[in-house]
Each structure stands twice: as structure tokens, then as C-alpha cells.
C-alpha positions in Angstrom: 0.0 0.0 0.0 1.2 3.5 -0.8 0.1 6.9 0.6 0.1 10.1 -1.4 -0.2 13.5 0.3 -1.2 16.4 -1.9 -0.9 19.7 0.0 -2.7 22.5 -1.8 -3.6 26.1 -1.0 -7.0 25.2 0.5 -6.7 21.6 1.9 -4.6 18.4 2.1 -5.7 15.4 0.2 -4.7 11.9 1.4 -5.2 8.9 -0.9 -4.4 5.3 -0.2 -3.3 3.2 -3.2 -3.1 -0.5 -3.7 -0.4 -0.6 -6.5 -2.0 1.8 -9.0 -5.6 1.5 -7.7 -6.9 4.3 -5.4 -8.6 2.8 -2.4 -9.7 5.7 -0.2 -9.5 9.5 -0.3 -9.6 11.8 2.7 -9.3 15.6 3.0 -7.9 17.5 5.9 -6.7 21.0 6.9 -3.0 21.5 7.6 -3.7 21.9 11.3 -5.6 18.5 11.5 -2.6 16.3 11.8 -4.5 13.8 13.9 -6.4 12.9 10.7 -3.1 12.0 9.0 -2.2 9.7 11.9 -5.7 8.1 11.9 -5.6 7.5 8.2 -2.2 5.9 8.5 -3.4 3.6 11.2 -6.2 2.4 9.0 -3.8 0.9 6.3 -0.5 -0.9 6.3 1.4 1.6 4.2 4.8 0.6 3.0 5.8 3.8 1.2 4.6 7.4 0.7 5.1 10.6 -1.2 4.1 14.1 -0.7 4.0 17.4 -2.6 3.2 20.9 -1.4 2.5 24.2 -3.1 2.7 26.0 0.3 5.4 26.4 2.9 4.9 23.7 5.5 5.1 24.3 9.2 7.8 22.5 11.2 5.0 20.6 12.9 3.7 19.2 9.6 7.2 18.3 8.4 7.8 16.5 11.7 4.5 14.6 11.4 5.5 13.3 8.0 9.0 12.5 9.2 7.7 10.5 12.1 5.5 8.2 10.1 6.4 4.5 10.4 7.2 4.1 6.7 9.5 6.1 4.3 7.9 9.1 2.6 9.6 10.9 -0.2 9.0 14.5 -1.3 8.3 15.5 -4.9 10.7 18.3 -5.8 10.3 19.8 -9.3 13.4 19.6 -11.4 15.1 17.2 -8.9 12.9 14.1 -8.3 13.2 11.6 -11.2 9.8 11.3 -13.1 8.5 8.9 -15.8 8.1 11.7 -18.3 10.4 14.3 -19.9 10.1 17.7 -18.3 10.8 20.4 -20.9 9.8 23.3 -18.7 12.4 26.1 -19.1 12.4 26.7 -15.3 11.7 23.3 -13.8 12.5 24.4 -10.3 9.6 26.9 -10.4 7.0 24.4 -11.7 4.3 23.6 -9.2 4.5 20.0 -8.1 0.7 19.7 -8.4 0.9 20.6 -12.1 3.8 18.2 -12.7 2.0 15.3 -10.9 -1.2 16.0 -12.8 0.7 15.7 -16.1 2.4 12.4 -15.0 -1.0 11.1 -13.8 -2.7 11.8 -17.0 0.0 10.5 -19.3 0.5 7.3 -17.3 -3.2 6.6 -17.2 -3.7 6.3 -21.0 -1.9 5.0 -24.0 0.3 7.6 -25.7 -1.9 10.7 -26.5 -1.6 14.4 -26.5 -3.2 15.6 -23.3 -4.4 18.9 -21.9 -4.9 18.8 -18.1 -7.2 21.5 -16.7 -7.2 21.9 -12.9 -9.8 24.3 -11.5 -9.0 25.4 -7.9 -7.6 28.5 -6.3 -5.9 28.9 -9.7 -6.9 27.4 -13.0 -4.0 25.6 -14.6 -3.7 24.4 -18.1 -0.9 21.9 -18.7 0.1 20.1 -21.9 2.0 16.8 -22.3 2.4 15.4 -25.8 2.1 11.8 -27.0 5.9 11.4 -26.7 5.7 12.0 -22.9 7.2 15.5 -23.1 5.7 18.0 -20.7 5.9 21.3 -22.6 4.4 23.6 -20.0 1.1 25.4 -19.6 -0.7 28.5 -18.4 -2.1 29.8 -15.0 -5.2 31.8 -14.5 -7.1 33.1 -11.4 -9.7 30.6 -10.1 -13.4 31.5 -9.5 -13.0 32.4 -5.8 -9.9 34.5 -6.5 -11.9 36.4 -9.2 -14.9 36.9 -6.9 -12.6 38.2 -4.1 -10.8 40.5 -6.5 -14.0 42.2 -7.7 -14.8 43.0 -4.0 -11.3 44.0 -3.0 -10.5 46.3 -5.8 -13.8 48.1 -6.0 -15.7 50.3 -3.5 -19.2 49.1 -4.2 -19.2 45.5 -5.4 -20.1 43.0 -2.7 -18.2 39.7 -1.9 -20.3 37.0 -3.7 -20.2 33.3 -3.0 -19.4 31.0 -5.9 -22.4 28.8 -5.4 -25.9 30.3 -5.8 -28.5 31.5 -8.4 -27.3 32.0 -11.9 -28.8 33.0 -15.2 -27.8 34.2 -18.7 -28.3 37.8 -17.6 -27.9 39.0 -14.0 -31.1 40.5 -12.6 -29.3 41.6 -9.4 -25.7 42.7 -8.7 -25.0 39.5 -6.9 -26.2 37.4 -9.9 -24.4 39.7 -12.3 -21.1 39.1 -10.5 -21.6 35.3 -10.2 -22.7 35.0 -13.8 -19.8 37.1 -15.1 -17.2 35.1 -13.1 -18.5 31.6 -13.6 -19.6 32.0 -17.2 -16.2 33.7 -17.9 -14.4 30.6 -16.4 -16.5 28.3 -18.5 -15.9 30.3 -21.7 -12.2 30.5 -21.0 -11.9 26.7 -20.5 -14.0 26.0 -23.6 -11.7 28.3 -25.6 -8.6 26.5 -24.5 -10.1 23.1 -25.3 -11.2 24.2 -28.8 -7.9 25.8 -29.5 -5.8 22.8 -28.4 -8.2 20.4 -30.2 -7.7 22.3 -33.5 -3.9 21.9 -33.1 -3.9 18.3 -31.8 -6.8 16.3 -33.4 -6.1 13.3 -31.1 -6.3 15.4 -28.0 -7.5 14.1 -24.6 -8.7 16.5 -22.0 -8.5 15.8 -18.2 -10.6 18.1 -16.0 -9.8 18.0 -12.3 -10.3 20.2 -9.2 -13.2 20.9 -6.9 -15.4 23.2 -9.1 -18.3 21.9 -11.1 -18.7 23.5 -14.5 -21.3 23.6 -17.2 -19.2 23.3 -20.4 -20.8 23.6 -23.8 -18.4 21.2 -25.6 -19.0 18.9 -28.5 -19.6 15.3 -27.5 -16.8 14.4 -30.0 -14.2 15.9 -27.7 -12.6 13.3 -25.4 -13.0 14.8 -22.0 -12.4 12.9 -18.7 -13.3 14.2 -15.3 -10.8 12.8 -12.7 -10.5 14.4 -9.3 -7.7 12.1 -8.4 -5.3 12.8 -11.3 -2.8 14.6 -9.1 -2.7 11.8 -6.5 -2.4 9.2 -9.3 0.5 11.1 -10.7 2.2 11.2 -7.3 1.7 7.5 -6.9 3.2 6.8 -10.4 6.2 9.0 -9.4 6.5 7.0 -6.2 6.4 3.7 -8.0 9.1 5.0 -10.5 11.4 5.8 -7.5 10.5 2.9 -5.3 13.8 1.0 -5.5 15.8 4.0 -4.5 13.4 4.7 -1.6 13.7 1.1 -0.4 17.5 1.3 -0.2 17.7 4.6 1.6 
């Protein structure tokens, strides 16, 4: 059994794997370390891997270091991976983006793949059929856009992402939510259509915690996989397992 720990901007995602099969997922906050210990007591983990896009507290680092099995850290540009990273500044590449690309590529036969992760940020990452990660783009996520409208204006209220929506806002709250959420959807549709025109055999992976209403042709090959980052972490762990065993 393997444990993957994906530490993001909003929460920590723990996933137990039996070889390449995800068994259970659990989410926790960074200050809920008891949940990490409880999850580890539930399974007989032999190895683990973690990645983080935030600076970890000493307490969190200690909790990982004190686990009863070896846990490696994914470091962009340093950790060996089963794809070719052609990012010009590999050390600055978010480990979540890198893991997502690995997870998508290792989950299917060789295809050109666009991975779209909708969270605090919206990331667009591309890996070609030769297993070459070429890079991607980063855009503000829905919550960041909503907060920005409130923060950088005097009159606009802070609006929740979930709520009433329509084609045309009949209230200021609806106008903001419509503008942000439809804007996100149109942006994503544009990326998918643009990449599909350049790569006719394109696969698209959608991940993240935001549900979207995309108006995309059924001919497009789109997969929704909320575990694509943990899957990538697990593939990277398996790729490095011999080195980890002999440490």
C-alpha cells in the first residue's frame, strides 16, 4: 500500500493506493494532523510521497517524518519522473501541475493531453504523445476572481461562488456570479477548442473541486478525474520505489 499526500492552497488530500488503484481519499486541513495519523493507522502503508505548493510548518514536516514508513518529497526539477520535463524553469514548476501531467500520461496510451485543474488557480498543462511535458498557463480561479472584484472596487459585494445563476444577471450578486462563472467556462471552452484544433487526437482531463457547465461537443474526449494529481504522485513514487527502499 502507498500513501500520497497532496498539500494544496486550501486543503490536504490523502489517498491510499493498492499498487495503482486508489482505495480511499480523505481531505484535511494543515492543522488537523490527527487525521493523518488516523488515516495511516487504517492501512498498512509501505511507502509514501508528498508534494506541497505552500510552505509547510515544522509541525507538519515533523508529522510526515515521524510516520512509520519512508515518505519521499516530490521536488520539481530534482525528483526523477517517468516523463520528460521540458519546462524552461523546472525548479519553479508547481508540483501539483507536474504530478497531474504524470498522472494523465501514465493513465492512458500515448496521447496528446491537456490537463485543466480548477481550484484556487486554473492551470492548463500540456503533455504530448511522446511523454514530453511542454508547460502550460495559469489563470485566477473562480474564488480569486470573486474576491478581486470585491477587494479592488468600492461598491461591489463579496459574492459566493455557489448560488443563483442566469444568462443575464437580474441583481448585482447574480451579475457578478454570472460574469465570473460563465467567464471561467468560456475560457476553458476556448482552451479546449484551440488545443483540439492543433492536436486532433487530444485528450482533456478536468480536475479540481469546481463543477462547470461546459458547452463542448460530445466528439471531444474529456475525462473528469478528481484524483489525477494523487495518481501522478503514486506513479512517481512507483518510479522511484527502488531508490526509496534502499535509503
